C-alpha positions as CSV (number, residue, x, y, z in Angstrom):
1,M,117.0,104.1,99.8
2,S,117.5,100.7,101.5
3,Q,114.9,98.7,103.5
4,S,115.3,96.0,105.9
5,N,113.0,93.1,105.7
6,T,112.3,93.4,109.3
7,T,111.0,97.2,108.8
8,H,107.3,97.6,108.3
9,V,106.5,101.1,108.3
10,I,103.6,102.8,106.8
11,P,104.0,105.3,105.6
12,L,107.2,105.0,104.2
13,P,109.6,107.4,105.7
14,E,111.5,110.0,103.7
15,K,114.7,108.3,104.9
16,I,115.5,104.9,106.4
17,T,118.6,103.6,107.1
18,P,118.7,100.0,108.7
19,M,121.7,99.5,111.2
20,A,123.0,96.3,112.7
21,G,121.8,95.1,115.9
22,S,118.6,95.8,117.8
23,F,116.9,97.4,121.0
24,V,115.1,95.4,123.3
25,L,112.1,96.9,125.2
26,N,111.8,95.3,128.6
27,K,110.4,96.2,132.2
28,S,113.6,98.1,133.1
29,T,113.5,100.5,129.8
30,K,113.0,104.0,131.1
31,W,111.5,107.1,129.1
32,V,113.9,110.1,129.3
33,V,111.9,113.1,128.9
34,Q,113.4,116.6,128.1
35,N,110.0,118.6,127.5
36,E,107.3,119.0,129.9
37,E,104.6,119.2,127.0
38,T,105.4,115.6,126.3
39,D,103.8,114.4,129.5
40,S,100.5,113.5,127.8
41,I,102.2,111.6,124.9
42,I,104.2,109.5,127.3
43,T,100.9,108.7,129.2
44,F,99.4,107.6,125.9
45,F,102.5,105.4,124.8
46,S,103.0,104.0,128.3
47,D,99.4,102.8,128.7
48,K,99.4,101.4,125.1
49,I,102.9,99.5,125.8
50,K,101.3,98.3,129.3
51,Q,98.5,96.6,127.7
52,S,100.4,94.5,125.5
53,T,103.7,94.0,127.5
54,G,102.7,94.4,130.9
55,F,105.8,96.7,131.5
56,E,105.1,99.7,133.4
57,L,107.7,102.1,132.1
58,E,109.2,104.7,134.3
59,T,110.3,108.2,133.4
60,A,113.5,109.7,134.3
61,K,115.1,113.1,133.9
62,E,118.7,112.1,133.3
63,E,119.9,109.5,130.9
64,P,120.9,106.1,132.3
65,S,123.8,104.3,130.6
66,N,121.5,102.3,128.7
67,N,118.1,101.0,127.9
68,F,116.3,104.3,127.5
69,V,114.1,105.8,125.1
70,S,114.8,109.6,125.0
71,L,112.1,112.1,123.9
72,N,113.0,115.5,122.8
73,I,111.2,118.5,120.9
74,N,113.4,120.3,118.7
75,T,111.6,123.0,116.7
76,A,114.6,123.4,114.5
77,L,114.0,119.9,113.0
78,P,114.0,120.4,109.2
79,G,110.2,119.6,108.0
80,G,108.3,121.5,110.5
81,K,106.1,120.6,113.2
82,E,105.1,117.1,112.1
83,A,108.6,116.0,111.2
84,Y,110.7,113.7,113.3
85,A,114.0,112.0,113.7
86,L,114.3,108.5,115.2
87,S,117.6,106.8,116.1
88,V,117.4,103.2,117.3
89,T,120.8,101.3,118.7
90,K,121.2,98.3,120.7
91,D,121.6,100.6,123.9
92,F,119.0,103.2,123.5
93,V,116.3,104.9,121.2
94,Y,116.4,108.8,120.7
95,I,113.2,110.6,119.1
96,S,112.9,114.1,118.4
97,G,110.1,116.1,116.9
98,G,109.5,119.5,115.3
99,S,106.5,119.7,117.9
100,A,104.7,117.1,120.2
101,Q,103.0,116.2,117.1
102,G,106.2,115.2,115.5
103,L,107.3,113.3,118.6
104,F,104.0,111.4,118.4
105,Y,104.5,110.3,114.9
106,G,107.9,109.3,115.6
107,L,106.5,107.2,118.6
108,Q,103.8,105.8,116.2
109,T,106.8,104.7,113.9
110,L,108.4,103.1,117.0
111,L,105.5,100.9,117.6
112,Q,105.6,99.9,113.9
113,L,109.1,98.7,114.3
114,L,108.0,96.5,117.3
115,P,106.4,93.3,116.8
116,A,102.8,93.5,115.4
117,E,101.6,92.2,118.8
118,I,102.4,95.5,120.5
119,E,98.9,96.5,119.3
120,S,97.2,93.9,121.6
121,S,94.7,95.2,124.0
122,S,95.4,92.4,126.4
123,L,98.6,90.9,127.8
124,V,100.9,89.1,125.3
125,K,103.3,86.5,126.7
126,K,106.6,87.1,124.2
127,S,109.9,86.3,125.3
128,M,111.7,89.7,123.6
129,W,110.3,92.8,122.3
130,T,112.7,93.6,119.7
131,I,113.2,96.7,117.7
132,P,115.6,96.7,114.6
133,A,118.4,99.1,114.8
134,V,117.6,102.0,112.4
135,E,118.0,105.8,111.5
136,I,115.2,107.6,110.3
137,K,114.3,111.0,109.1
138,D,110.8,111.8,108.2
139,K,108.2,114.2,107.3
140,P,104.9,114.5,105.5
141,R,104.3,115.6,101.9
142,F,101.0,117.0,102.4
143,K,99.3,118.9,105.3
144,W,95.8,117.5,104.9
145,R,95.8,113.9,105.3
146,G,92.4,113.1,105.9
147,M,89.2,110.5,106.1
148,H,85.7,111.5,105.5
149,L,82.8,109.8,107.1
150,D,79.2,109.9,106.2
151,V,77.2,109.0,109.3
152,C,74.0,110.1,107.9
153,R,73.0,107.3,105.5
154,H,74.1,104.8,108.2
155,F,75.1,105.8,111.8
156,V,78.4,104.9,113.1
157,P,78.6,104.7,117.1
158,V,81.1,106.6,119.0
159,E,83.1,103.4,119.8
160,N,83.4,102.5,116.1
161,I,84.6,106.3,115.2
162,K,87.1,105.7,117.9
163,K,88.6,102.8,116.1
164,H,88.9,104.7,112.7
165,L,90.6,107.7,114.8
166,D,93.3,105.0,116.2
167,M,93.9,103.6,112.7
168,M,94.4,107.0,111.5
169,A,96.9,107.7,114.2
170,M,98.7,104.6,113.6
171,F,99.2,105.9,110.0
172,K,99.6,109.5,110.7
173,M,96.7,110.9,109.2
174,N,95.5,114.1,111.0
175,T,92.1,115.1,109.6
176,F,88.8,113.7,110.2
177,H,86.1,115.1,108.0
178,W,82.7,114.4,109.7
179,H,79.7,114.5,107.6
180,L,76.9,115.1,110.0
181,T,73.9,116.3,108.1
182,E,72.1,115.0,105.0
183,D,68.7,114.5,103.2
184,Q,68.5,111.1,105.1
185,A,69.5,112.2,108.8
186,W,70.4,115.0,110.8
187,R,72.9,113.7,113.3
188,I,74.1,116.2,115.7
189,E,72.2,117.8,118.6
190,I,71.4,121.6,118.4
191,K,70.0,122.6,121.7
192,K,68.3,125.7,120.3
193,Y,66.5,123.5,117.6
194,P,65.8,120.1,119.2
195,R,63.3,118.8,116.5
196,L,66.4,118.6,114.2
197,T,67.4,115.3,116.2
198,E,63.8,114.7,117.3
199,V,62.4,114.6,113.9
200,G,65.4,114.9,111.6
201,A,67.8,111.6,113.0
202,T,64.8,109.2,112.4
203,R,63.4,108.0,108.9
204,I,61.0,105.0,108.0
205,E,62.9,102.7,105.8
206,G,61.4,101.2,102.6
207,E,61.1,97.9,104.5
208,G,58.9,99.6,107.0
209,H,61.3,99.6,110.0
210,T,62.6,102.6,111.9
211,Y,66.0,103.8,111.4
212,S,67.7,106.2,114.0
213,G,70.6,107.7,115.7
214,Y,72.3,111.1,116.5
215,Y,75.3,112.5,118.6
216,S,74.7,114.4,121.7
217,Q,76.9,117.3,122.1
218,E,78.6,115.3,124.9
219,D,79.4,112.6,122.4
220,V,80.8,115.3,119.8
221,K,83.2,116.5,122.7
222,E,84.2,112.9,123.6
223,I,84.9,112.4,119.9
224,V,86.9,115.6,119.4
225,A,88.8,115.1,122.5
226,Y,89.8,111.4,121.5
227,A,91.0,112.9,118.0
228,A,92.9,115.7,119.7
229,E,94.9,113.1,121.7
230,R,95.9,111.5,118.4
231,F,96.7,114.9,116.9
232,I,93.7,114.7,114.6
233,T,91.7,117.8,113.6
234,V,88.0,116.9,113.5
235,V,86.4,119.1,110.6
236,P,82.2,119.1,111.0
237,E,80.3,119.1,107.7
238,I,76.8,120.8,108.0
239,E,75.3,120.6,104.4
240,L,73.9,123.7,102.5
241,P,72.2,125.0,100.9
242,G,70.9,121.3,99.5
243,H,71.1,118.0,101.1
244,A,68.8,119.4,103.7
245,L,65.6,117.5,103.8
246,A,66.0,116.2,107.3
247,A,66.5,119.6,108.5
248,L,63.3,120.8,106.5
249,A,61.2,117.7,107.9
250,A,61.8,119.1,111.2
251,Y,61.7,122.7,110.2
252,P,59.8,123.1,106.9
253,E,59.3,127.0,107.2
254,Y,63.0,127.2,106.1
255,S,62.2,125.5,102.8
256,C,60.6,127.0,99.4
257,T,57.2,125.3,99.6
258,G,56.6,125.1,103.5
259,G,56.2,121.3,103.2
260,P,55.3,119.0,105.1
261,F,58.5,116.8,104.4
262,E,59.5,113.3,105.4
263,V,63.2,112.4,106.1
264,R,64.2,110.9,102.8
265,N,64.6,106.9,103.0
266,V,66.0,106.4,99.5
267,W,69.4,107.6,98.4
268,G,70.0,110.1,95.6
269,V,69.4,113.9,95.5
270,E,66.2,115.7,97.0
271,P,64.9,118.7,95.1
272,D,63.8,120.4,98.4
273,V,66.6,122.5,99.7
274,Y,66.9,125.8,102.1
275,C,65.2,128.8,100.8
276,A,67.6,131.2,99.6
277,G,65.1,134.1,99.6
278,N,64.2,133.7,103.4
279,D,66.0,135.6,105.9
280,D,64.9,133.2,108.6
281,T,66.6,130.6,106.9
282,F,69.9,132.5,107.4
283,Q,69.1,133.1,110.8
284,F,68.6,129.3,111.5
285,L,71.8,128.4,110.0
286,E,73.6,131.1,112.0
287,D,72.0,129.7,114.9
288,V,73.2,126.0,114.2
289,I,76.5,127.2,113.3
290,D,76.9,129.1,116.5
291,E,76.6,125.9,118.5
292,V,78.5,123.7,116.0
293,V,81.7,125.9,116.0
294,A,81.7,125.8,120.0
295,L,82.2,121.9,119.8
296,F,84.9,121.8,117.0
297,P,88.3,123.8,117.5
298,S,89.1,123.0,113.7
299,P,90.2,125.9,111.8
300,Y,88.0,124.7,108.7
301,F,84.2,124.4,108.8
302,H,82.8,122.2,105.8
303,I,79.4,123.7,104.3
304,G,79.1,120.9,101.7
305,G,77.4,122.9,98.9
306,D,77.3,119.9,96.5
307,E,74.3,118.8,94.6
308,C,72.0,121.5,95.1
309,P,69.0,121.3,92.5
310,K,67.6,124.6,91.5
311,E,64.2,123.7,90.7
312,R,62.7,124.9,93.9
313,W,64.4,128.4,93.5
314,E,63.1,128.7,89.9
315,K,59.6,128.8,91.4
316,C,59.9,130.3,94.6
317,R,58.8,133.8,94.6
318,K,61.1,134.6,97.6
319,C,64.1,133.4,95.9
320,Q,63.4,135.2,92.6
321,R,62.9,138.6,94.5
322,R,66.3,137.9,96.0
323,M,67.6,137.4,92.6
324,R,66.2,140.5,91.4
325,Q,67.4,142.6,94.7
326,E,71.0,141.3,94.7
327,G,71.2,141.5,90.6
328,L,71.9,138.0,90.3
329,K,71.6,136.6,86.7
330,D,70.7,133.1,87.5
331,E,70.1,130.5,90.4
332,H,73.9,129.4,90.0
333,E,74.6,133.0,91.2
334,L,72.2,132.8,93.8
335,Q,73.9,129.6,95.3
336,S,77.3,131.6,95.1
337,Y,75.3,134.5,97.5
338,F,73.9,131.8,99.6
339,I,77.4,130.6,100.4
340,K,79.0,133.8,100.5
341,R,76.4,134.7,103.1
342,I,77.4,131.7,105.3
343,E,81.2,132.6,104.7
344,K,80.6,135.9,106.6
345,V,79.3,134.0,109.5
346,L,82.3,131.7,109.7
347,I,84.9,134.4,109.2
348,A,83.1,136.1,112.2
349,H,83.8,132.8,114.0
350,N,87.6,132.9,113.0
351,K,86.9,129.8,110.8
352,K,88.0,128.8,107.1
353,M,85.1,127.7,104.8
354,I,85.9,124.5,102.7
355,G,83.2,123.0,100.5
356,W,82.8,120.5,97.5
357,D,83.5,121.8,94.1
358,E,80.2,123.0,93.4
359,I,80.8,126.0,95.5
360,L,82.8,127.1,92.4
361,E,79.3,127.7,90.7
362,G,78.5,131.5,90.3
363,G,81.7,132.6,91.7
364,L,83.8,131.2,94.7
365,A,83.7,132.8,97.9
366,E,87.1,134.8,98.7
367,S,88.2,132.8,101.6
368,A,86.8,129.4,100.8
369,A,88.9,126.1,100.3
370,V,87.5,123.4,97.9
371,M,87.2,119.7,97.8
372,S,87.5,118.5,94.2
373,W,85.3,115.4,94.1
374,R,83.9,115.5,90.5
375,G,87.2,114.7,89.0
376,E,90.3,117.1,89.3
377,E,89.0,120.0,87.3
378,G,87.5,121.8,90.2
379,G,90.6,121.5,92.2
380,I,92.7,122.8,89.2
381,E,90.3,125.7,88.8
382,A,90.3,126.6,92.3
383,A,93.9,126.5,92.8
384,S,94.5,128.6,90.0
385,Q,92.4,131.3,91.4
386,G,94.5,131.0,94.6
387,H,92.4,128.8,96.6
388,D,93.5,125.8,98.8
389,V,92.5,122.6,97.8
390,V,92.0,118.9,99.0
391,M,92.0,116.8,95.9
392,T,89.3,113.8,96.5
393,P,88.5,112.5,93.1
394,G,86.2,109.7,93.0
395,N,88.1,107.3,90.8
396,W,90.9,107.0,93.4
397,C,89.4,108.3,96.6
398,Y,85.9,107.2,96.9
399,L,86.0,104.1,99.3
400,D,82.5,103.2,98.7
401,H,83.3,101.7,95.5
402,Y,83.6,98.1,94.7
403,Q,87.2,96.7,95.2
404,G,86.1,93.3,93.6
405,D,83.7,91.7,91.6
406,Y,80.1,93.0,91.9
407,R,78.7,89.7,91.6
408,I,80.3,88.2,94.9
409,E,81.1,91.3,96.9
410,P,78.5,93.0,99.3
411,V,76.4,95.5,97.5
412,A,78.0,98.8,96.7
413,I,77.2,102.0,95.1
414,G,79.1,101.0,92.0
415,G,82.6,102.4,90.8
416,Y,85.8,100.1,91.1
417,T,88.7,101.3,92.7
418,T,91.3,98.7,93.5
419,L,94.2,98.9,96.5
420,E,96.7,99.7,93.8
421,E,94.5,102.5,92.0
422,A,94.2,104.1,95.2
423,Y,98.0,103.9,96.1
424,N,98.8,105.1,92.6
425,Y,96.8,108.4,93.0
426,E,98.9,111.4,92.6
427,P,97.2,114.5,94.3
428,V,98.9,117.1,92.3
429,P,97.4,117.4,89.0
430,A,100.0,117.6,86.0
431,E,98.1,120.5,84.4
432,L,98.5,122.6,87.6
433,E,101.0,125.5,87.2
434,A,103.9,125.2,89.4
435,D,103.5,128.2,91.3
436,K,100.0,127.0,92.3
437,V,101.0,123.4,93.8
438,H,101.3,124.8,97.1
439,H,97.6,125.4,97.2
440,V,97.1,121.3,97.0
441,L,96.8,120.5,100.7
442,G,96.6,116.9,100.3
443,T,93.9,114.3,99.8
444,Q,91.4,112.0,101.8
445,G,89.4,108.9,101.6
446,N,85.7,109.6,101.2
447,V,83.4,107.3,103.2
448,W,79.8,107.5,101.9
449,T,77.7,105.0,103.6
450,E,74.6,104.5,101.5
451,Y,75.4,100.8,101.2
452,M,77.4,100.4,104.2
453,Y,74.6,98.8,106.6
454,T,76.9,98.0,109.5
455,P,80.0,99.6,111.1
456,A,81.7,96.2,110.0
457,L,80.6,96.8,106.5
458,V,82.2,100.4,106.8
459,E,85.7,98.8,108.1
460,Y,85.4,96.3,105.0
461,R,85.4,99.2,102.5
462,V,87.6,101.5,104.0
463,Y,90.4,99.1,104.9
464,P,93.2,98.6,103.7
465,R,92.4,101.1,100.9
466,L,92.7,104.1,103.3
467,I,96.4,103.2,104.4
468,A,97.3,103.3,100.8
469,L,96.0,106.9,100.8
470,A,97.8,107.4,104.1
471,E,101.1,106.7,102.3
472,V,100.0,108.9,99.1
473,N,99.6,111.8,101.6
474,W,102.8,111.3,103.8
475,T,105.5,109.7,101.3
476,S,107.3,111.6,98.5
477,K,105.9,110.8,95.0
478,A,109.4,109.6,94.2
479,Q,109.5,107.1,96.9
480,K,106.3,105.4,96.5
481,D,106.4,101.8,95.3
482,Y,103.2,99.7,95.2
483,Q,105.2,96.4,95.6
484,S,107.1,97.8,98.6
485,F,103.7,98.8,100.1
486,V,102.0,95.5,99.8
487,K,104.7,93.8,101.7
488,R,104.7,96.2,104.5
489,L,100.9,96.1,104.5
490,D,101.0,92.3,105.4
491,N,102.5,93.0,108.5
492,N,100.4,95.9,109.3
493,L,97.3,93.5,108.9
494,V,98.1,91.8,111.8
495,R,98.0,95.1,113.7
496,L,94.4,95.6,112.3
497,D,93.4,92.1,113.4
498,L,94.4,93.3,117.1
499,H,92.2,96.3,116.7
500,T,89.3,93.9,115.4
501,I,89.2,95.7,112.2
502,N,87.0,94.2,109.4
503,Y,89.4,94.8,106.5
504,H,88.8,93.5,102.9
505,I,90.6,90.4,101.9
506,P,90.0,89.8,98.3
507,L,87.8,86.9,97.7
508,P,88.2,84.3,95.0
509,E,86.9,85.6,91.8
510,G,85.6,83.6,88.8
511,P,82.7,81.2,88.4
512,V,79.2,82.0,89.7
513,D,77.9,80.2,92.9
514,K,76.0,77.7,90.8
515,V,77.7,76.2,88.0
516,V,76.0,73.6,85.6
517,Y,77.7,71.7,82.8
518,L,77.2,69.2,80.0
519,D,80.6,67.2,79.9
520,K,82.8,68.8,82.1
521,A,83.2,72.0,84.3
522,R,86.1,74.3,84.2
523,L,86.8,76.4,87.1
524,E,89.3,79.2,87.2
525,F,89.9,81.6,90.0
526,T,91.7,84.8,90.5
527,N,92.0,87.5,93.1
528,T,92.5,91.2,93.0
529,R,96.0,91.0,95.0
530,N,97.3,87.6,93.9
531,Y,97.2,86.1,97.2
532,P,97.1,82.2,97.3
533,M,93.7,80.5,97.5
534,V,93.1,77.1,99.3
535,Y,90.1,75.0,98.5
536,T,88.2,71.7,99.3
537,T,85.9,69.6,97.2
538,D,84.0,67.6,99.9
539,G,82.0,70.6,101.1
540,S,84.2,71.2,104.1
541,E,85.5,74.4,105.1
542,P,89.0,75.2,103.7
543,T,91.8,75.7,106.1
544,T,95.5,76.8,105.8
545,T,96.6,72.9,105.1
546,S,93.8,72.7,102.4
547,D,95.0,72.1,98.7
548,V,96.5,75.3,97.3
549,Y,94.8,76.4,93.9
550,K,97.5,76.7,91.2
551,N,95.7,75.8,87.9
552,V,92.2,75.5,86.2
553,L,90.1,73.1,87.9
554,T,88.4,70.3,86.0
555,F,85.5,68.2,87.1
556,T,83.2,65.6,85.6
557,E,81.1,64.9,88.4
558,D,79.3,66.8,91.0
559,K,80.9,68.7,93.9
560,T,80.8,71.4,96.4
561,I,83.9,73.5,96.1
562,K,84.8,75.8,98.8
563,I,87.5,78.2,98.2
564,A,89.1,81.0,100.4
565,T,92.0,83.5,99.8
566,L,95.0,83.0,102.3
567,L,97.0,86.0,103.5
568,P,100.6,85.5,104.5
569,H,99.8,85.6,108.3
570,G,97.3,82.5,108.0
571,K,94.1,84.3,108.0
572,M,91.5,83.7,105.2
573,S,88.8,85.4,103.5
574,K,85.4,84.2,103.7
575,A,84.9,81.0,101.9
576,R,82.8,81.1,98.5
577,T,80.8,77.9,97.9
578,I,80.4,77.1,94.3
579,E,77.8,74.1,93.6
580,I,78.8,72.1,90.3
581,N,76.1,70.0,89.0
582,K,75.9,68.0,85.7
583,T,72.8,68.7,83.6
584,N,71.1,68.1,80.2
585,K,70.1,70.9,78.0
586,H,66.5,72.1,78.7
587,R,64.3,71.6,75.8
588,A,62.7,74.3,73.9
589,V,59.0,74.4,73.8
590,S,56.7,74.5,70.8
591,A,54.5,77.5,71.9
592,E,52.3,79.7,69.8
593,T,53.1,83.3,70.6
594,T,51.6,86.2,68.7
595,K,52.7,89.3,70.8
596,E,55.9,90.8,71.6
597,G,56.9,91.3,75.3
598,L,55.4,89.3,78.1
599,A,51.7,89.2,79.6
600,E,51.6,91.0,82.9
601,Q,49.7,90.7,86.2
602,Y,49.9,93.8,88.2
603,I,48.6,95.1,91.6
604,D,48.6,98.7,93.0
605,K,50.6,97.4,96.3
606,T,54.1,97.1,96.9
607,F,55.8,93.7,98.9
608,V,59.1,93.4,100.4
609,Y,59.3,89.7,100.2
610,A,58.1,87.5,97.1
611,A,56.1,85.3,99.5
612,N,53.6,88.0,100.1
613,I,52.2,87.8,96.7
614,D,50.9,84.2,97.0
615,K,47.9,85.7,98.8
616,V,47.0,88.3,96.2
617,T,43.8,87.3,94.5
618,D,42.8,90.6,92.7
619,W,45.4,90.7,90.1
620,K,44.8,93.2,87.3
621,E,46.2,92.2,83.6
622,R,47.5,93.6,80.5
623,D,50.2,93.4,78.0
624,G,53.7,93.9,79.6
625,L,56.5,95.8,78.0
626,V,59.5,95.1,80.5
627,E,62.3,96.6,78.7
628,N,63.9,99.6,80.4
629,R,64.5,101.6,77.3
630,G,62.6,103.3,74.5
631,S,59.2,105.1,74.3
632,K,57.4,101.5,74.5
633,Y,58.6,100.9,78.2
634,R,56.0,101.2,80.8
635,K,58.2,103.2,83.6
636,T,57.3,102.4,87.4
637,D,57.6,105.0,90.1
638,Y,58.8,103.8,93.5
639,K,56.5,106.3,95.1
640,Q,53.5,104.7,93.6
641,P,52.9,101.1,95.1
642,S,52.9,98.4,92.7
643,S,54.0,94.7,92.2
644,H,54.2,92.7,88.8
645,I,54.4,89.1,87.7
646,F,55.2,88.9,83.9
647,T,55.1,85.6,82.0
648,G,55.6,84.5,78.6
649,Y,58.7,83.0,76.6
650,L,62.3,83.9,75.8
651,T,63.9,82.8,72.5
652,I,67.3,81.4,72.8
653,E,69.3,81.6,69.7
654,E,71.5,78.6,70.0
655,D,72.2,75.8,72.1
656,G,74.7,76.3,75.2
657,V,75.3,77.0,78.9
658,Y,74.2,80.3,79.8
659,E,74.9,82.7,82.7
660,F,72.0,85.1,83.7
661,Q,71.9,88.1,85.7
662,T,69.0,90.3,87.2
663,N,67.7,92.8,89.6
664,L,64.6,91.4,89.6
665,D,63.0,89.8,92.8
666,Q,62.7,86.3,91.1
667,F,63.4,85.1,87.8
668,Y,62.2,81.9,86.5
669,I,63.2,80.1,83.2
670,A,62.3,76.7,81.9
671,G,60.2,75.9,85.0
672,Q,62.9,76.5,87.6
673,L,63.7,79.4,89.9
674,L,67.1,80.4,88.5
675,I,67.7,83.6,90.4
676,D,66.1,84.5,93.6
677,N,67.1,87.8,95.0
678,D,64.2,87.8,97.6
679,G,64.8,90.6,100.4
680,E,68.3,91.6,98.6
681,V,69.5,95.1,97.9
682,K,69.3,95.4,94.1
683,R,71.6,97.9,93.2
684,F,73.3,95.6,91.1
685,S,72.7,92.1,90.1
686,R,72.9,89.5,92.6
687,H,73.0,85.6,92.6
688,N,74.0,85.0,88.9
689,T,73.5,81.4,87.9
690,T,74.0,79.2,85.1
691,I,71.6,77.1,83.0
692,A,71.6,74.8,79.9
693,L,69.3,75.8,77.3
694,A,68.5,74.5,73.9
695,K,67.8,76.7,71.0
696,G,64.2,78.0,70.9
697,K,61.4,79.4,73.1
698,H,61.7,78.7,76.9
699,P,58.8,79.8,79.3
700,V,59.9,82.6,81.9
701,K,58.3,84.4,84.9
702,L,59.8,87.5,86.2
703,V,58.7,88.7,89.8
704,Y,59.2,92.4,90.2
705,L,57.9,93.9,93.3
706,N,59.0,97.7,92.8
707,N,60.2,97.8,96.4
708,V,62.7,99.9,98.2
709,I,65.3,97.6,100.2
710,G,68.4,99.1,101.9
711,G,67.6,102.5,100.2
712,W,67.7,101.6,96.8
713,P,64.4,101.6,94.8
714,Q,64.3,99.0,92.1
715,A,62.2,101.3,89.9
716,W,65.2,103.3,89.1
717,N,66.7,100.5,87.2
718,G,63.3,99.0,86.2
719,P,63.2,95.1,85.6
720,K,66.4,94.0,83.8
721,V,67.5,90.6,82.8
722,E,70.7,89.9,81.0
723,Y,72.6,86.8,80.0
724,R,75.8,85.6,78.1
725,K,76.8,82.2,76.9
726,L,79.4,80.6,78.8
727,G,82.8,81.8,77.7
728,D,81.6,85.0,76.4
729,E,82.7,88.4,78.2
730,K,79.8,90.6,77.5
731,F,76.3,90.1,78.8
732,I,73.4,90.8,76.3
733,R,70.3,92.8,77.4
734,V,67.0,91.0,77.1
735,T,64.7,93.1,74.7
736,N,61.1,92.9,74.4
737,E,61.8,91.6,70.8
738,M,63.4,88.5,72.5
739,Y,60.1,87.7,74.7
740,S,56.8,86.8,73.4
741,F,53.3,85.7,74.7
């Protein structure tokens, strides 16, 4: 396979042969139509082309002598309905598709062969709109090429969902998995049960403000229709039997305990689930399903089925009675009973059930398909039993993971999945028997939005990793090549710019934001995709003409460094600012201490911001044990209000410059506020900072407010401080033995 430098098609076609010359699209170019069912497609692409070029392309039934684009549906085309063939010469373009959908994909490829500015939503003054001459024969590898979107943890408005659908269409993805219900919100209007959105769509955040949003049934119809125009199937997900607290807050009678409940405002798994022993629960879910299936023509209906705690069922008399009546040996079989009962409802609606791999517990429903997310084992097991599977293991397909250094990237749930790792995923497990491989439908990028507080941050996490998964799904395993992909991606990032997609640009990694030094400072930078980086040393913002970073930077005087990653088309990442300051070692103090740990002041109130504690006058006191390990640790509970100030001394074993990191609200050492995480989401350490310390004891102060910010309860980690000597790789956890007072 050869590839022209002017060809930037993603996903890479099955066969692409560059030819001599090019076709020029102009105002006289005509569509030649041979099938009436292509009318809507022609309208779609004509409108798109008009926006950027100003050309109003006419339609003809007969081919002119030249300057035309001929569209034809050929059901005999090898590769099925989604296959297409495209031929570009200097005089004409021929596109045939196995169906209207295949033709749509052929036209998407044609757009990618045009200059990137074809994606502009406003008129572009360009002298020529050329398409390189080429022969392409293409078909997808997998049937299910998807993107999942959780809109419950954080709401994504209709207009932003449409942006994702546009991107999916551009890269030939065909399934949008819409996660609509959760512990943290119920996002879809159900007319028979209005409290689902009146109550379940709103929560009171830990910071005290209200967070709300839901989709009316008219909104849903609009999204489904918009997706259908782009040959994208929208699969709804209504979670059951777990992840249901928002529904139970609205209708507690369908729980095991009867409530009352509040919509969950922290992340994680909620123990209160639907009662499996109550027939009214199933009637409620049948009614919900009746309304949902009417809105979604998708053949699949996702029922979740994941992370369902069994503790309420274990104590519920109704659930235990159900188990005895049905001859179920444990609560896992009760979950299987629950799901199989819902399966019958879906079959009556002519729908196929799909769920996360926990639906294997207790026995898989006969017609169910499985999404394998906890690794590949669930998918292998389901496919081996003859069930269809969508492979979505977290190591490759979870787009909520970090894609850069956690210390400088926006806070995320954890994990680390680079663009290259996403691209290199192989959906067919090596362990799967050859005669079961056909059960692997494909894969999808899963977008869980706990730490995606805005639609822009959703885009930052999703792109360009979703584009890598688009090629995973479409292109044959033998043809995939990461270096080829990243070269083609650079051109397509310009197209994303024209859709105002806030995609991830790797940030310069290396030093922390505040660097101190004794003799000289050495700053070494990298980024995850090896793009060039430009920097300034006078505090000004870097530009495309600033100095290019090539080697380690050395400084012997105070400086403000600003450095950004530079993309091939001239766009830059957000600039990082590094403050460099010469310092002296902070001297150790000669303090008499007799106790291990720290002295603690505490109060049974929780504050969002550290400034609020200045007004506290009724502190209580005790000996503090702040290590988050071992029996001595005094644990805090985020549901029990408390705030804490720990004071004492930290013993440093040797002279040196040290980097500290912490999830505390504030950390003071040697008389200075070293790390200020005030108001931050402290899922991971923020604002790591360096300080020069002499061997010995140094006074410390730890401010720990036990708050919930951005859905993350600080108590889940407990107060934690870590440090490492400059040049060391690993951090050392500060334990009680290192503190004294």
